[in-house]
N, C-alpha and C positions, 0 to 999 in steps of 0.2 A: 406379194411379191419380192421384195429383197432377197429372201431366202432362195424362191421361185429360179430366180435369175443365176444364182450358184450352180443348178442346177439343169437350166439350161446351157450354160458355158460349158460344162462338163460333157456335153452332148457336141458339142463344136458349136451353135446356136451362138452368135455374138448379140447380148443384149444390152438394153441402155434403160434405167431406172429412173423416173421422175420422182424423186421425193417429199414431200410435205413436211418432214419433221427430222431436223438437217443431224441432231444427234444420234437419231438410228441407223441412219445411213450411214456415218461415221462409227459405228460400234458395227453393221452388216459387211462393211467396205466391200462392196459391188465391183466388179472391173471398171462399169461406166455408169456413173448417174450424177441426174442433175438435182442438185437442191435447189426449189423454188419458195419464196417466200411468202408463200400465199394463204389462201383460210384453209384449212379440212375442208376435204371435198370439193374442191378447185384446183384440180392439178395445173390446169390450162390458165389459169389466174383469172378470168373476165371473163361473162358468160356475153352469148352473142357479140365476140369480139372478135371476128375470126382473123385481122390482120395481127392481134398479138398474139393470138391461141398459134399461129403460124410461128412466128417470132418463137417463142416455147418447144415448139417442133423442132424446127430447125436448129435451136441450140442443144437439146438432146441428139437429136441425131447427129451434129457434128460432133459425139464422142466416139462413135464410132470407129473413124478415124485414127485413134489411139487403141494399138496393137497390145497397149501393156496396161498394168491397173494394179491398185486398185484406182479410178482417178475420181475424185470429188469436185464439182466445180457447181457455185453458185449461179444461179443466172441473179442479172445485176439489178433489176428494174423490177419495184412494186406492180399492181396489176391495174392498170388506168380506172378510173371512175366513167360511168356512160358520160356522153359531150354533154346532156340536157341535166345532169343531174344538179340540183340549187339545192341539195341539203335534207337533213331527214329531222324529225321530231320527234318521240315514240308518242303513242297515242292516250298513255296514261301518265299523269305526272306521280311520279314514285315519290315517296320522302328519298332525302340521301341517307345511309346510312351511318354517315362518318362519325355520329357524336352517340352512336348506339354504346350501349354498357356491354361489359363483356356477358355470355354465356345467354346471349339474348338473340341468338341467331337465327335459331329454331322459329321462335314469334315474329322476325321482321322478315324471315323468307315467306310464311305461312300469308302472312299480310299481304306482301307484293304479289304472290299467284290470285289471292284472292279480287286482290286488283285487278288481276289481268285477265283473268278466268273468261268475263263474257268479251274481249278482244278475242282471245286464242279460239273460244268457241265461232266466232264469227270469220276468222283467219281460214278453220276449218271446212266450215261450211261453203267458201266462197271455193275454194281450192278442191273441197270434196275428200281431201284427204290429210294424215300429219303424221311426221317422223316420231312423236310421243308415242311411246311405248316397248321400248325396245327391252329396258329393265322387267316387264312384264307388271310392274307396280301401279296403282294409282297414284297422281302426280304429286299430289298431297302424302302420300308415304314415300316415294322419291326423295321431296325434298327433306320430309320428316331424317331420312336414312343419311342425308348429305350434312344437313344440320346441326345432328346429334355430334356426328364426328368431328366434324370442324368445333365445336363450340367442346369436345375434348370428352364424351362421354363414350361410348359402346353402346351403339344403335342395336334393337332388336331386327332382324331382317325375319320380315312376315313372307318372303316371295320363296321360289323353289329351294331347297339343299344345295348352297355354292358358295364360294370363299367369298367373303368378306372385301376383297381387293374387285374380284367380279360384280359383283351389287354395287358398289361405290362406284364403280367404273360406268356402268348400266346404268344407274339413277342420274349420273352428270350428266352424261348424255341428254337424257330425257330432259334435266333442267335445263339446259342449253337450247334446245330444240323448244321447247315450250315458250321461254321467254321470246328468242328469235321469230316464231310464227306469231304472236301477240303483236311483238311490237312491228311486222310486216303487216298487219291487218287493214292497214289503210292503203288507200290503191296508190299507185305512184311507187312504190319500192324505196327503198334502201340502199345504200351501200353497202357492201358485207364490214369496210373496216368502221365505219360509223357504230353498225349495231354489236359490232367486237369489242368498241370504249366503251358502250352505253353499258354491256353488261358487265365488263371488267370492273368497270370505273363507276358504274354511277347506281350498282344493285346491290343489294344484303346477298342476292345469290352468286353476284359474282365475289362478294367476298367471303364469302361461305365456300366459297370453290378454293380460291387464295390460300385460305387457313387449311381448309383438308390437303391440298397438295403438300404446304410444308409440313404437316405432323406426319403424313405417309412418306413422305422422303424420309424420314428421321425414324420407320419403324426397320425391323429386322427382318420383316418376311418380304420377299421377292418383289412378288406382285404389287405391295403397299409403293415398294421404292421405286418400281417400274411407272405408276399413276402418277407418283409425288414430281417424278423428276422428268419424264418423257409425256406422260398423255393426256394431262389437263391443260396445261396453260399453250395457246398458240403463240409462234414465234414473235409475230406481230403484238403480241402483251408481257414478252417477257422483260422489262423494264420496271411491270408490277411485283416481280419477285422481291422477297428478301434476299439481297448477296450479306 
């Protein structure tokens, strides 16, 4: 959408972009961009909260009053939690990966997936759909590719021919989707920030993605650098990155 905005502006059509990745917005430098601190996939911040969504939209549309650019403004507030939200706990108690020895991420992630599988199956049956599968891998293969790379190895890609950077990105997406869907199998819902904190702070899979991100950012390949620097870690979890 950022690149499309430049094209539309050249045709004389004023645009505003709502950006979920601040660094991406900085690099593209659209005429008018509102950077928002929300989870990926939620550009308006909070589901079922029209008042908050309207605030975001108004903040974005107000940028149309700016005739010159590039303008990059940040929305100041995080997405609110539901009024009746009392907190959340994962339906499965996973062992914390903190004390794990080096080189064991593949085993740890495989164990987590086995523990979460019944809950993911239940969530899929209840919803009648899943967002897991974009990579074309079974979730075990997706986890194996991610964790082997995170452990310092060279994963063998069992899928269609494509660059490793693309395979890793799609495998990471599937891994995050699997964990999120499994964790929300219980009725009642969970706040997106709680889910994000749990995944990145309390699971071996989150630890594997952090290690993958660090290694990818140091690669010479531009696609790998993009994954490491922009496309894995959400802004709300930036404090977990090594500085």
